[in-house]
py3Dmol code that shows the C-alpha trace and the ligand (Angstrom):
import py3Dmol

protein = """\
ATOM      1  CA  MET A   1      52.030 279.724  85.067  1.00  0.00           C
ATOM      2  CA  SER A   2      49.727 277.173  83.530  1.00  0.00           C
ATOM      3  CA  ALA A   3      48.211 274.502  85.825  1.00  0.00           C
ATOM      4  CA  GLN A   4      50.111 271.027  85.702  1.00  0.00           C
ATOM      5  CA  ILE A   5      48.318 268.379  83.831  1.00  0.00           C
ATOM      6  CA  LYS A   6      48.304 264.792  84.899  1.00  0.00           C
ATOM      7  CA  ALA A   7      50.130 262.001  83.055  1.00  0.00           C
ATOM      8  CA  PRO A   8      48.941 258.325  82.890  1.00  0.00           C
ATOM      9  CA  GLU A   9      49.868 255.746  85.509  1.00  0.00           C
ATOM     10  CA  GLY A  10      50.304 252.273  84.517  1.00  0.00           C
ATOM     11  CA  ALA A  11      50.785 248.808  85.962  1.00  0.00           C
ATOM     12  CA  PRO A  12      54.369 247.927  87.010  1.00  0.00           C
ATOM     13  CA  PHE A  13      54.472 245.259  84.431  1.00  0.00           C
ATOM     14  CA  ALA A  14      52.177 243.402  81.887  1.00  0.00           C
ATOM     15  CA  ARG A  15      51.475 239.894  81.066  1.00  0.00           C
ATOM     16  CA  ILE A  16      49.362 237.505  78.731  1.00  0.00           C
ATOM     17  CA  LEU A  17      46.427 236.343  81.187  1.00  0.00           C
ATOM     18  CA  ALA A  18      44.949 233.701  78.761  1.00  0.00           C
ATOM     19  CA  THR A  19      44.587 232.553  75.168  1.00  0.00           C
ATOM     20  CA  GLY A  20      41.937 231.346  72.822  1.00  0.00           C
ATOM     21  CA  SER A  21      41.687 230.310  69.206  1.00  0.00           C
ATOM     22  CA  PHE A  22      39.529 229.532  66.327  1.00  0.00           C
ATOM     23  CA  ARG A  23      40.240 227.209  63.424  1.00  0.00           C
ATOM     24  CA  PRO A  24      37.694 226.942  60.575  1.00  0.00           C
ATOM     25  CA  ALA A  25      36.167 223.454  60.120  1.00  0.00           C
ATOM     26  CA  ARG A  26      37.293 223.068  56.623  1.00  0.00           C
ATOM     27  CA  VAL A  27      40.461 220.947  56.162  1.00  0.00           C
ATOM     28  CA  VAL A  28      42.208 221.356  52.895  1.00  0.00           C
ATOM     29  CA  THR A  29      44.552 218.737  51.873  1.00  0.00           C
ATOM     30  CA  ASN A  30      47.694 219.108  49.613  1.00  0.00           C
ATOM     31  CA  GLU A  31      45.992 216.877  47.103  1.00  0.00           C
ATOM     32  CA  GLU A  32      43.038 219.500  46.882  1.00  0.00           C
ATOM     33  CA  VAL A  33      45.601 222.405  46.522  1.00  0.00           C
ATOM     34  CA  CYS A  34      47.371 220.563  43.760  1.00  0.00           C
ATOM     35  CA  GLU A  35      44.286 220.308  41.672  1.00  0.00           C
ATOM     36  CA  ASN A  36      45.080 223.992  40.723  1.00  0.00           C
ATOM     37  CA  ILE A  37      48.802 224.085  40.754  1.00  0.00           C
ATOM     38  CA  ASP A  38      51.732 221.943  39.257  1.00  0.00           C
ATOM     39  CA  SER A  39      52.910 220.555  42.512  1.00  0.00           C
ATOM     40  CA  SER A  40      52.613 217.442  44.673  1.00  0.00           C
ATOM     41  CA  ASP A  41      51.897 216.393  48.349  1.00  0.00           C
ATOM     42  CA  GLU A  42      55.430 215.310  48.519  1.00  0.00           C
ATOM     43  CA  TRP A  43      56.927 218.632  47.400  1.00  0.00           C
ATOM     44  CA  ILE A  44      54.727 220.710  49.785  1.00  0.00           C
ATOM     45  CA  ARG A  45      55.571 218.444  52.824  1.00  0.00           C
ATOM     46  CA  GLU A  46      59.196 218.434  52.040  1.00  0.00           C
ATOM     47  CA  ARG A  47      59.691 222.072  51.303  1.00  0.00           C
ATOM     48  CA  SER A  48      57.436 223.569  53.767  1.00  0.00           C
ATOM     49  CA  GLY A  49      56.253 221.038  56.198  1.00  0.00           C
ATOM     50  CA  ILE A  50      52.630 221.472  55.528  1.00  0.00           C
ATOM     51  CA  THR A  51      50.396 218.384  55.290  1.00  0.00           C
ATOM     52  CA  GLU A  52      47.112 220.174  55.409  1.00  0.00           C
ATOM     53  CA  ARG A  53      45.583 223.718  56.209  1.00  0.00           C
ATOM     54  CA  ARG A  54      42.213 225.256  57.091  1.00  0.00           C
ATOM     55  CA  TRP A  55      40.288 227.582  54.871  1.00  0.00           C
ATOM     56  CA  ALA A  56      37.403 229.643  56.113  1.00  0.00           C
ATOM     57  CA  GLY A  57      33.958 229.266  54.632  1.00  0.00           C
ATOM     58  CA  ASP A  58      31.891 232.105  53.006  1.00  0.00           C
ATOM     59  CA  ASP A  59      30.428 233.046  56.366  1.00  0.00           C
ATOM     60  CA  GLU A  60      33.633 233.039  58.227  1.00  0.00           C
ATOM     61  CA  THR A  61      35.444 236.449  58.074  1.00  0.00           C
ATOM     62  CA  VAL A  62      38.436 237.997  59.969  1.00  0.00           C
ATOM     63  CA  ALA A  63      35.983 239.359  62.279  1.00  0.00           C
ATOM     64  CA  THR A  64      33.831 236.411  63.087  1.00  0.00           C
ATOM     65  CA  MET A  65      36.966 234.286  63.598  1.00  0.00           C
ATOM     66  CA  SER A  66      38.552 236.961  65.865  1.00  0.00           C
ATOM     67  CA  ALA A  67      35.135 237.222  67.823  1.00  0.00           C
ATOM     68  CA  ALA A  68      35.186 233.380  68.464  1.00  0.00           C
ATOM     69  CA  ALA A  69      38.761 233.359  69.533  1.00  0.00           C
ATOM     70  CA  ALA A  70      38.279 236.358  71.692  1.00  0.00           C
ATOM     71  CA  GLU A  71      35.310 235.038  73.601  1.00  0.00           C
ATOM     72  CA  LYS A  72      37.498 231.784  74.587  1.00  0.00           C
ATOM     73  CA  ALA A  73      40.407 234.107  75.645  1.00  0.00           C
ATOM     74  CA  LEU A  74      38.134 236.310  77.621  1.00  0.00           C
ATOM     75  CA  ALA A  75      36.455 233.428  79.372  1.00  0.00           C
ATOM     76  CA  ALA A  76      39.747 231.831  80.228  1.00  0.00           C
ATOM     77  CA  ALA A  77      41.125 235.116  81.557  1.00  0.00           C
ATOM     78  CA  GLY A  78      37.829 235.721  83.583  1.00  0.00           C
ATOM     79  CA  ILE A  79      37.478 239.061  82.017  1.00  0.00           C
ATOM     80  CA  THR A  80      34.168 240.453  80.765  1.00  0.00           C
ATOM     81  CA  PRO A  81      33.779 242.474  77.630  1.00  0.00           C
ATOM     82  CA  ASP A  82      33.076 245.707  79.408  1.00  0.00           C
ATOM     83  CA  GLN A  83      36.402 245.479  81.239  1.00  0.00           C
ATOM     84  CA  ILE A  84      38.410 245.608  77.770  1.00  0.00           C
ATOM     85  CA  ASP A  85      39.938 248.985  77.179  1.00  0.00           C
ATOM     86  CA  VAL A  86      41.437 248.397  73.926  1.00  0.00           C
ATOM     87  CA  ILE A  87      40.946 245.879  71.113  1.00  0.00           C
ATOM     88  CA  LEU A  88      43.954 245.303  68.782  1.00  0.00           C
ATOM     89  CA  ILE A  89      43.456 242.988  65.704  1.00  0.00           C
ATOM     90  CA  ALA A  90      46.720 242.167  63.795  1.00  0.00           C
ATOM     91  CA  THR A  91      45.676 241.367  60.351  1.00  0.00           C
ATOM     92  CA  CYS A  92      46.341 242.085  56.614  1.00  0.00           C
ATOM     93  CA  THR A  93      43.109 240.210  55.259  1.00  0.00           C
ATOM     94  CA  HIS A  94      40.288 242.207  56.715  1.00  0.00           C
ATOM     95  CA  PRO A  95      38.293 243.152  53.610  1.00  0.00           C
ATOM     96  CA  TYR A  96      37.319 246.689  54.628  1.00  0.00           C
ATOM     97  CA  GLN A  97      39.599 249.681  54.251  1.00  0.00           C
ATOM     98  CA  THR A  98      37.522 251.104  57.037  1.00  0.00           C
ATOM     99  CA  PRO A  99      36.161 250.625  59.720  1.00  0.00           C
ATOM    100  CA  SER A 100      38.656 248.287  61.225  1.00  0.00           C
ATOM    101  CA  ALA A 101      38.219 244.675  62.018  1.00  0.00           C
ATOM    102  CA  ALA A 102      38.844 245.583  65.604  1.00  0.00           C
ATOM    103  CA  SER A 103      35.738 247.945  65.631  1.00  0.00           C
ATOM    104  CA  GLU A 104      33.583 245.240  64.136  1.00  0.00           C
ATOM    105  CA  VAL A 105      34.643 242.721  66.798  1.00  0.00           C
ATOM    106  CA  ALA A 106      34.127 245.254  69.635  1.00  0.00           C
ATOM    107  CA  ALA A 107      30.411 245.334  68.549  1.00  0.00           C
ATOM    108  CA  MET A 108      30.270 241.487  68.078  1.00  0.00           C
ATOM    109  CA  ILE A 109      31.681 240.589  71.404  1.00  0.00           C
ATOM    110  CA  GLY A 110      29.755 243.221  73.469  1.00  0.00           C
ATOM    111  CA  ALA A 111      32.558 245.637  73.938  1.00  0.00           C
ATOM    112  CA  PRO A 112      31.347 248.537  71.761  1.00  0.00           C
ATOM    113  CA  THR A 113      32.961 251.312  73.926  1.00  0.00           C
ATOM    114  CA  ALA A 114      36.460 249.701  73.835  1.00  0.00           C
ATOM    115  CA  ALA A 115      39.117 251.570  71.803  1.00  0.00           C
ATOM    116  CA  ALA A 116      39.726 249.599  68.663  1.00  0.00           C
ATOM    117  CA  MET A 117      42.208 249.411  65.910  1.00  0.00           C
ATOM    118  CA  ASP A 118      44.061 247.172  63.532  1.00  0.00           C
ATOM    119  CA  VAL A 119      47.785 246.488  63.311  1.00  0.00           C
ATOM    120  CA  SER A 120      49.069 246.050  59.781  1.00  0.00           C
ATOM    121  CA  ALA A 121      52.478 244.327  60.311  1.00  0.00           C
ATOM    122  CA  ALA A 122      51.696 241.135  58.313  1.00  0.00           C
ATOM    123  CA  CYS A 123      53.202 238.085  59.716  1.00  0.00           C
ATOM    124  CA  ALA A 124      54.882 239.979  62.479  1.00  0.00           C
ATOM    125  CA  GLY A 125      51.472 241.609  63.584  1.00  0.00           C
ATOM    126  CA  PHE A 126      50.947 239.637  66.597  1.00  0.00           C
ATOM    127  CA  ALA A 127      54.495 240.283  68.109  1.00  0.00           C
ATOM    128  CA  TYR A 128      54.035 244.025  67.093  1.00  0.00           C
ATOM    129  CA  GLY A 129      50.660 244.082  68.977  1.00  0.00           C
ATOM    130  CA  LEU A 130      51.908 242.499  71.974  1.00  0.00           C
ATOM    131  CA  ALA A 131      54.623 245.124  72.232  1.00  0.00           C
ATOM    132  CA  MET A 132      52.017 247.692  71.854  1.00  0.00           C
ATOM    133  CA  ALA A 133      49.720 245.981  74.292  1.00  0.00           C
ATOM    134  CA  GLN A 134      52.525 245.863  76.925  1.00  0.00           C
ATOM    135  CA  ASP A 135      53.261 249.388  76.547  1.00  0.00           C
ATOM    136  CA  MET A 136      49.544 250.451  76.899  1.00  0.00           C
ATOM    137  CA  VAL A 137      49.285 248.495  80.218  1.00  0.00           C
ATOM    138  CA  ARG A 138      52.489 249.780  81.511  1.00  0.00           C
ATOM    139  CA  GLY A 139      51.868 253.302  80.234  1.00  0.00           C
ATOM    140  CA  GLY A 140      48.537 253.564  81.852  1.00  0.00           C
ATOM    141  CA  SER A 141      46.454 253.908  78.639  1.00  0.00           C
ATOM    142  CA  ALA A 142      44.615 250.398  79.345  1.00  0.00           C
ATOM    143  CA  THR A 143      44.142 247.902  82.036  1.00  0.00           C
ATOM    144  CA  TYR A 144      43.057 245.209  79.764  1.00  0.00           C
ATOM    145  CA  VAL A 145      44.082 244.806  76.003  1.00  0.00           C
ATOM    146  CA  LEU A 146      42.401 242.166  73.773  1.00  0.00           C
ATOM    147  CA  LEU A 147      45.076 241.422  71.250  1.00  0.00           C
ATOM    148  CA  ILE A 148      44.031 238.993  68.350  1.00  0.00           C
ATOM    149  CA  GLY A 149      45.876 237.894  65.200  1.00  0.00           C
ATOM    150  CA  ALA A 150      43.532 236.782  62.477  1.00  0.00           C
ATOM    151  CA  GLU A 151      43.726 236.140  58.876  1.00  0.00           C
ATOM    152  CA  LYS A 152      41.606 234.826  55.982  1.00  0.00           C
ATOM    153  CA  LEU A 153      44.514 234.466  53.593  1.00  0.00           C
ATOM    154  CA  SER A 154      42.547 232.028  51.407  1.00  0.00           C
ATOM    155  CA  ALA A 155      40.580 234.989  50.169  1.00  0.00           C
ATOM    156  CA  TRP A 156      43.656 236.990  48.991  1.00  0.00           C
ATOM    157  CA  THR A 157      45.679 233.971  47.616  1.00  0.00           C
ATOM    158  CA  ASP A 158      45.588 233.182  43.794  1.00  0.00           C
ATOM    159  CA  LYS A 159      44.623 229.391  44.031  1.00  0.00           C
ATOM    160  CA  TYR A 160      46.639 229.010  40.692  1.00  0.00           C
ATOM    161  CA  ASP A 161      49.916 230.528  41.859  1.00  0.00           C
ATOM    162  CA  ARG A 162      52.046 227.759  42.868  1.00  0.00           C
ATOM    163  CA  SER A 163      54.419 230.032  44.952  1.00  0.00           C
ATOM    164  CA  THR A 164      51.674 230.996  47.258  1.00  0.00           C
ATOM    165  CA  ALA A 165      48.678 228.688  46.793  1.00  0.00           C
ATOM    166  CA  PHE A 166      49.741 225.791  49.223  1.00  0.00           C
ATOM    167  CA  ILE A 167      51.239 227.914  51.944  1.00  0.00           C
ATOM    168  CA  PHE A 168      48.764 230.459  53.081  1.00  0.00           C
ATOM    169  CA  ALA A 169      45.713 229.574  55.311  1.00  0.00           C
ATOM    170  CA  ASP A 170      43.103 231.003  57.814  1.00  0.00           C
ATOM    171  CA  GLY A 171      42.180 231.160  61.523  1.00  0.00           C
ATOM    172  CA  ALA A 172      42.517 233.434  64.581  1.00  0.00           C
ATOM    173  CA  GLY A 173      44.300 233.455  67.917  1.00  0.00           C
ATOM    174  CA  ALA A 174      43.578 235.714  70.917  1.00  0.00           C
ATOM    175  CA  VAL A 175      45.189 236.794  73.971  1.00  0.00           C
ATOM    176  CA  VAL A 176      44.079 239.035  76.967  1.00  0.00           C
ATOM    177  CA  VAL A 177      46.981 241.273  78.109  1.00  0.00           C
ATOM    178  CA  GLY A 178      46.751 242.876  81.539  1.00  0.00           C
ATOM    179  CA  PRO A 179      48.602 244.057  84.671  1.00  0.00           C
ATOM    180  CA  SER A 180      51.150 242.070  86.454  1.00  0.00           C
ATOM    181  CA  GLN A 181      53.264 242.511  89.638  1.00  0.00           C
ATOM    182  CA  THR A 182      56.279 240.669  88.037  1.00  0.00           C
ATOM    183  CA  PRO A 183      57.911 241.023  84.522  1.00  0.00           C
ATOM    184  CA  ALA A 184      56.060 238.662  82.129  1.00  0.00           C
ATOM    185  CA  ILE A 185      56.836 240.093  78.704  1.00  0.00           C
ATOM    186  CA  SER A 186      60.424 241.181  77.733  1.00  0.00           C
ATOM    187  CA  PRO A 187      61.516 244.212  75.796  1.00  0.00           C
ATOM    188  CA  VAL A 188      60.476 243.895  72.228  1.00  0.00           C
ATOM    189  CA  VAL A 189      63.221 243.732  69.525  1.00  0.00           C
ATOM    190  CA  TRP A 190      61.694 244.940  66.285  1.00  0.00           C
ATOM    191  CA  GLY A 191      62.497 246.445  63.036  1.00  0.00           C
ATOM    192  CA  GLY A 192      62.474 245.821  59.287  1.00  0.00           C
ATOM    193  CA  ASP A 193      64.175 246.106  55.917  1.00  0.00           C
ATOM    194  CA  GLY A 194      62.004 248.420  53.852  1.00  0.00           C
ATOM    195  CA  ASN A 195      64.606 247.839  50.885  1.00  0.00           C
ATOM    196  CA  GLN A 196      62.807 244.440  50.557  1.00  0.00           C
ATOM    197  CA  LEU A 197      59.292 245.971  50.276  1.00  0.00           C
ATOM    198  CA  GLN A 198      58.618 244.029  47.077  1.00  0.00           C
ATOM    199  CA  ALA A 199      59.529 240.612  48.553  1.00  0.00           C
ATOM    200  CA  ILE A 200      55.946 240.103  49.649  1.00  0.00           C
ATOM    201  CA  ASN A 201      53.481 242.329  48.082  1.00  0.00           C
ATOM    202  CA  MET A 202      50.076 242.537  46.236  1.00  0.00           C
ATOM    203  CA  THR A 203      49.727 241.782  42.536  1.00  0.00           C
ATOM    204  CA  GLN A 204      47.930 245.345  42.217  1.00  0.00           C
ATOM    205  CA  ASN A 205      46.337 247.866  44.633  1.00  0.00           C
ATOM    206  CA  TRP A 206      42.748 248.830  44.878  1.00  0.00           C
ATOM    207  CA  LEU A 207      43.118 251.938  42.566  1.00  0.00           C
ATOM    208  CA  GLU A 208      44.931 249.805  39.989  1.00  0.00           C
ATOM    209  CA  PHE A 209      42.151 247.097  40.262  1.00  0.00           C
ATOM    210  CA  LYS A 210      39.580 249.804  39.478  1.00  0.00           C
ATOM    211  CA  GLU A 211      41.747 251.373  36.512  1.00  0.00           C
ATOM    212  CA  ASN A 212      42.128 247.932  35.034  1.00  0.00           C
ATOM    213  CA  GLY A 213      38.395 247.544  34.903  1.00  0.00           C
ATOM    214  CA  PHE A 214      37.955 245.299  37.997  1.00  0.00           C
ATOM    215  CA  ASP A 215      39.550 242.561  36.070  1.00  0.00           C
ATOM    216  CA  THR A 216      42.107 240.392  37.990  1.00  0.00           C
ATOM    217  CA  PHE A 217      41.378 240.523  41.663  1.00  0.00           C
ATOM    218  CA  PRO A 218      44.490 241.597  43.956  1.00  0.00           C
ATOM    219  CA  ALA A 219      46.322 238.685  45.375  1.00  0.00           C
ATOM    220  CA  ILE A 220      49.351 238.205  47.561  1.00  0.00           C
ATOM    221  CA  SER A 221      52.542 237.635  45.610  1.00  0.00           C
ATOM    222  CA  MET A 222      55.711 236.409  47.357  1.00  0.00           C
ATOM    223  CA  ASN A 223      59.353 235.900  46.429  1.00  0.00           C
ATOM    224  CA  GLY A 224      59.613 232.875  48.572  1.00  0.00           C
ATOM    225  CA  GLN A 225      63.327 232.250  48.111  1.00  0.00           C
ATOM    226  CA  GLN A 226      64.086 235.953  49.031  1.00  0.00           C
ATOM    227  CA  VAL A 227      62.022 235.839  52.241  1.00  0.00           C
ATOM    228  CA  PHE A 228      63.426 232.448  53.041  1.00  0.00           C
ATOM    229  CA  ARG A 229      66.925 233.708  52.978  1.00  0.00           C
ATOM    230  CA  TRP A 230      66.193 236.760  54.899  1.00  0.00           C
ATOM    231  CA  ALA A 231      64.375 235.006  57.592  1.00  0.00           C
ATOM    232  CA  VAL A 232      67.030 232.389  58.060  1.00  0.00           C
ATOM    233  CA  SER A 233      70.065 234.714  58.236  1.00  0.00           C
ATOM    234  CA  GLU A 234      68.274 237.708  60.138  1.00  0.00           C
ATOM    235  CA  MET A 235      65.891 236.028  62.495  1.00  0.00           C
ATOM    236  CA  ALA A 236      68.559 234.235  64.389  1.00  0.00           C
ATOM    237  CA  ARG A 237      70.228 237.414  65.139  1.00  0.00           C
ATOM    238  CA  VAL A 238      66.898 238.830  66.214  1.00  0.00           C
ATOM    239  CA  CYS A 239      66.136 235.788  68.464  1.00  0.00           C
ATOM    240  CA  ARG A 240      69.581 236.157  70.153  1.00  0.00           C
ATOM    241  CA  GLU A 241      68.999 239.807  70.761  1.00  0.00           C
ATOM    242  CA  SER A 242      65.473 239.128  72.171  1.00  0.00           C
ATOM    243  CA  LEU A 243      66.914 236.462  74.631  1.00  0.00           C
ATOM    244  CA  GLU A 244      69.716 238.991  75.622  1.00  0.00           C
ATOM    245  CA  ALA A 245      67.102 241.649  76.048  1.00  0.00           C
ATOM    246  CA  ALA A 246      65.001 239.186  78.448  1.00  0.00           C
ATOM    247  CA  GLY A 247      68.314 238.497  80.233  1.00  0.00           C
ATOM    248  CA  ILE A 248      67.900 234.898  79.746  1.00  0.00           C
ATOM    249  CA  THR A 249      69.652 232.156  77.586  1.00  0.00           C
ATOM    250  CA  ALA A 250      68.177 229.499  75.130  1.00  0.00           C
ATOM    251  CA  ASP A 251      68.792 226.904  77.942  1.00  0.00           C
ATOM    252  CA  ASP A 252      66.156 228.961  79.955  1.00  0.00           C
ATOM    253  CA  LEU A 253      63.338 228.521  77.426  1.00  0.00           C
ATOM    254  CA  ASP A 254      60.389 226.220  77.907  1.00  0.00           C
ATOM    255  CA  ALA A 255      59.117 226.889  74.409  1.00  0.00           C
ATOM    256  CA  PHE A 256      60.086 228.351  70.991  1.00  0.00           C
ATOM    257  CA  ILE A 257      57.100 229.664  69.133  1.00  0.00           C
ATOM    258  CA  PRO A 258      58.235 231.194  65.877  1.00  0.00           C
ATOM    259  CA  HIS A 259      55.815 232.432  63.283  1.00  0.00           C
ATOM    260  CA  GLN A 260      54.561 229.426  61.280  1.00  0.00           C
ATOM    261  CA  ALA A 261      56.203 230.357  57.916  1.00  0.00           C
ATOM    262  CA  ASN A 262      58.005 227.176  56.961  1.00  0.00           C
ATOM    263  CA  ASN A 263      59.195 224.097  58.983  1.00  0.00           C
ATOM    264  CA  ARG A 264      62.676 224.621  57.312  1.00  0.00           C
ATOM    265  CA  ILE A 265      62.874 228.228  58.608  1.00  0.00           C
ATOM    266  CA  THR A 266      62.287 227.022  62.095  1.00  0.00           C
ATOM    267  CA  ASP A 267      64.825 224.107  61.796  1.00  0.00           C
ATOM    268  CA  ALA A 268      67.334 226.699  60.798  1.00  0.00           C
ATOM    269  CA  LEU A 269      66.544 229.070  63.628  1.00  0.00           C
ATOM    270  CA  ILE A 270      66.678 225.955  66.156  1.00  0.00           C
ATOM    271  CA  ARG A 271      70.324 225.149  64.663  1.00  0.00           C
ATOM    272  CA  ALA A 272      71.474 228.704  64.554  1.00  0.00           C
ATOM    273  CA  LEU A 273      70.280 229.401  68.214  1.00  0.00           C
ATOM    274  CA  GLY A 274      71.721 226.034  69.460  1.00  0.00           C
ATOM    275  CA  LEU A 275      68.274 225.362  71.103  1.00  0.00           C
ATOM    276  CA  PRO A 276      68.436 222.279  73.368  1.00  0.00           C
ATOM    277  CA  GLU A 277      66.506 219.358  71.898  1.00  0.00           C
ATOM    278  CA  SER A 278      64.411 219.194  75.096  1.00  0.00           C
ATOM    279  CA  ILE A 279      62.634 222.423  74.420  1.00  0.00           C
ATOM    280  CA  PRO A 280      59.203 222.100  72.662  1.00  0.00           C
ATOM    281  CA  VAL A 281      58.977 223.982  69.455  1.00  0.00           C
ATOM    282  CA  ALA A 282      55.790 225.048  67.590  1.00  0.00           C
ATOM    283  CA  ARG A 283      54.990 222.854  64.477  1.00  0.00           C
ATOM    284  CA  ASP A 284      51.478 224.061  64.114  1.00  0.00           C
ATOM    285  CA  ILE A 285      52.077 224.760  60.369  1.00  0.00           C
ATOM    286  CA  VAL A 286      51.998 221.032  59.707  1.00  0.00           C
ATOM    287  CA  THR A 287      48.138 220.932  59.969  1.00  0.00           C
ATOM    288  CA  THR A 288      47.411 224.668  60.059  1.00  0.00           C
ATOM    289  CA  GLY A 289      49.568 226.100  57.156  1.00  0.00           C
ATOM    290  CA  ASN A 290      50.837 229.581  57.265  1.00  0.00           C
ATOM    291  CA  THR A 291      48.277 231.826  58.905  1.00  0.00           C
ATOM    292  CA  SER A 292      50.357 234.935  59.159  1.00  0.00           C
ATOM    293  CA  ALA A 293      49.523 237.193  62.071  1.00  0.00           C
ATOM    294  CA  ALA A 294      47.442 234.317  63.646  1.00  0.00           C
ATOM    295  CA  SER A 295      50.031 231.786  63.596  1.00  0.00           C
ATOM    296  CA  ILE A 296      51.928 232.486  66.924  1.00  0.00           C
ATOM    297  CA  PRO A 297      48.764 232.757  69.140  1.00  0.00           C
ATOM    298  CA  LEU A 298      47.202 229.672  67.360  1.00  0.00           C
ATOM    299  CA  ALA A 299      50.325 227.700  68.119  1.00  0.00           C
ATOM    300  CA  MET A 300      50.592 228.980  71.643  1.00  0.00           C
ATOM    301  CA  ASP A 301      46.967 228.188  72.301  1.00  0.00           C
ATOM    302  CA  ARG A 302      47.306 224.577  70.937  1.00  0.00           C
ATOM    303  CA  MET A 303      50.651 223.883  72.863  1.00  0.00           C
ATOM    304  CA  LEU A 304      49.149 225.073  76.159  1.00  0.00           C
ATOM    305  CA  ALA A 305      45.795 223.125  75.660  1.00  0.00           C
ATOM    306  CA  SER A 306      47.778 219.852  74.842  1.00  0.00           C
ATOM    307  CA  GLY A 307      50.207 220.231  78.022  1.00  0.00           C
ATOM    308  CA  GLU A 308      53.209 220.258  75.626  1.00  0.00           C
ATOM    309  CA  ILE A 309      54.335 223.563  77.101  1.00  0.00           C
ATOM    310  CA  PRO A 310      54.034 224.639  80.839  1.00  0.00           C
ATOM    311  CA  HIS A 311      51.906 227.474  82.210  1.00  0.00           C
ATOM    312  CA  GLY A 312      54.293 229.851  83.725  1.00  0.00           C
ATOM    313  CA  GLY A 313      57.113 228.860  81.528  1.00  0.00           C
ATOM    314  CA  ASN A 314      59.289 231.160  79.244  1.00  0.00           C
ATOM    315  CA  ALA A 315      58.453 231.111  75.446  1.00  0.00           C
ATOM    316  CA  LEU A 316      60.464 232.933  72.716  1.00  0.00           C
ATOM    317  CA  LEU A 317      58.362 234.505  70.068  1.00  0.00           C
ATOM    318  CA  VAL A 318      59.431 235.870  66.733  1.00  0.00           C
ATOM    319  CA  GLY A 319      57.226 237.088  63.959  1.00  0.00           C
ATOM    320  CA  PHE A 320      58.440 238.158  60.426  1.00  0.00           C
ATOM    321  CA  GLY A 321      56.960 239.001  57.189  1.00  0.00           C
ATOM    322  CA  ALA A 322      55.846 241.358  54.576  1.00  0.00           C
ATOM    323  CA  GLY A 323      57.451 244.820  54.781  1.00  0.00           C
ATOM    324  CA  LEU A 324      59.812 243.185  55.453  1.00  0.00           C
ATOM    325  CA  VAL A 325      59.277 243.612  59.285  1.00  0.00           C
ATOM    326  CA  PHE A 326      59.973 241.541  62.304  1.00  0.00           C
ATOM    327  CA  ALA A 327      59.322 241.642  66.085  1.00  0.00           C
ATOM    328  CA  SER A 328      60.389 239.115  68.829  1.00  0.00           C
ATOM    329  CA  GLN A 329      60.014 238.977  72.767  1.00  0.00           C
ATOM    330  CA  VAL A 330      60.050 236.395  75.397  1.00  0.00           C
ATOM    331  CA  VAL A 331      56.755 235.856  77.356  1.00  0.00           C
ATOM    332  CA  THR A 332      55.847 234.112  80.505  1.00  0.00           C
ATOM    333  CA  LEU A 333      53.117 231.644  79.216  1.00  0.00           C
ATOM    334  CA  PRO A 334      49.546 232.238  80.837  1.00  0.00           C
TER     335      PRO A 334
END
"""
ligand_1 = """\
48
UT7
O 54.825 234.108 56.343
C 55.301 235.408 55.622
C 56.815 235.291 55.330
N 56.817 233.992 54.215
C 57.900 233.179 54.451
O 58.575 233.078 55.341
C 58.010 232.148 53.214
C 59.404 231.875 52.968
N 59.638 231.043 51.875
C 59.350 229.839 51.774
O 58.873 229.242 52.686
C 59.855 229.052 50.594
O 60.663 229.892 49.792
C 58.693 228.366 49.884
C 58.053 227.169 50.591
C 57.647 229.333 49.566
C 59.116 227.759 48.457
O 60.258 226.759 48.815
P 61.564 226.817 48.176
O 62.477 225.864 48.671
O 62.273 228.341 48.445
O 61.151 226.811 46.639
P 61.967 227.543 45.498
O 61.291 228.670 45.083
O 63.382 227.661 45.694
O 61.741 226.526 44.218
C 62.568 225.097 44.116
C 62.065 224.394 42.978
C 62.074 225.118 41.721
O 62.408 224.259 40.696
P 63.881 224.196 40.005
O 64.210 225.605 39.553
O 64.691 223.680 41.161
O 63.711 222.976 39.072
C 60.653 225.627 41.620
O 60.215 225.738 40.242
O 60.735 223.962 43.108
C 60.015 224.481 42.200
N 58.623 224.934 42.698
C 57.643 224.083 43.011
N 57.520 222.810 42.687
C 56.212 222.169 43.124
C 58.364 226.179 43.235
N 57.006 226.100 43.788
C 56.557 224.890 43.534
C 55.483 224.144 43.974
N 55.388 222.754 43.680
N 54.474 224.732 44.580
"""
view = py3Dmol.view(width=600, height=400)
view.addModel(protein, "pdb")
view.setStyle({"model": 0}, {"cartoon": {"style": "trace"}})
view.addModel(ligand_1, "xyz")
view.setStyle({"model": 1}, {"stick": {}})
view.zoomTo()
view.show()
């Protein structure tokens, strides 16, 4: 008989230990966006909630923004780079096919020996990554996971496409996930609808770009109405299932932090969930725009820093986007 091999042994539970964020300095107003599209400040505010957003400069990349957010999260967690076992970066705008943004960041922050990979789940990427991080910590393949949501969507948005130009923006949010003696991240509720693959897409892929003589740079295209309808009808169910999986009700929440896609989607979810008015809701989109995988950790970091939501409270997270894919969980706030 062969010798018995060992299996990994993990922590009883996992938790978010700390958050950190990076917002580019450049503020882009609705007026500036409207220089290129037939729209107005009033329309953009009314239909999305956005008043301004941040766009990264030429020297700010997914990797540099990630590293800046990560350094703050690590300092707040009291974790040194050499203690990180895994770096996960949720992003869909890292400009290299390979190596990953996570490998670039590993070198940048002084954690070159950490396992590193990117998570491609668009606006659900942070919630996907959080599910993976919790499984790694509990499964024994990591003690500390550095999870970052980071996007430079301005580089992949056609500034003349009025269905996307006003909505997408840039930034990075990071969390450190580590061991816990008590439950602090609920089971994930995740899935997708692959039949709606075309709802958010690229105008062309890299090979088509080459075949077409490097003419029109690939940009994100979106059927906004289709995504809006799906988000409003399906994400309420997902949130309900997530609360049930966590064993709590909407009344037990101290924060609701949905992906910052559109304030009207957030409003519809609040109504559908019957969320009490006293519960703080993330509205980071107003001054940040839609930063895809970065939007949940950016909003969480800001709400914690301002004292709007309590350390140790329960927050319902839900991410949703291209694929179409979604993921939701309840977390104990760091
Ligand atoms: O983060 C990843 C997931 N993404 C999302 O969750 C995005 C979900 N979708 C949305 O947030 C919304 O669909 C948008 C904010 C993108 C668009 O808002 P909407 O209310 O769905 O606009 P619409 O496409 O239904 O267009 C309504 C009207 C149309 O005019 P008519 O036909 O009513 O005369 C459009 O032609 O608004 C017009 N329109 C615009 N007008 C001014 C469309 N885009 C613009 C614009 N400025 N930028």
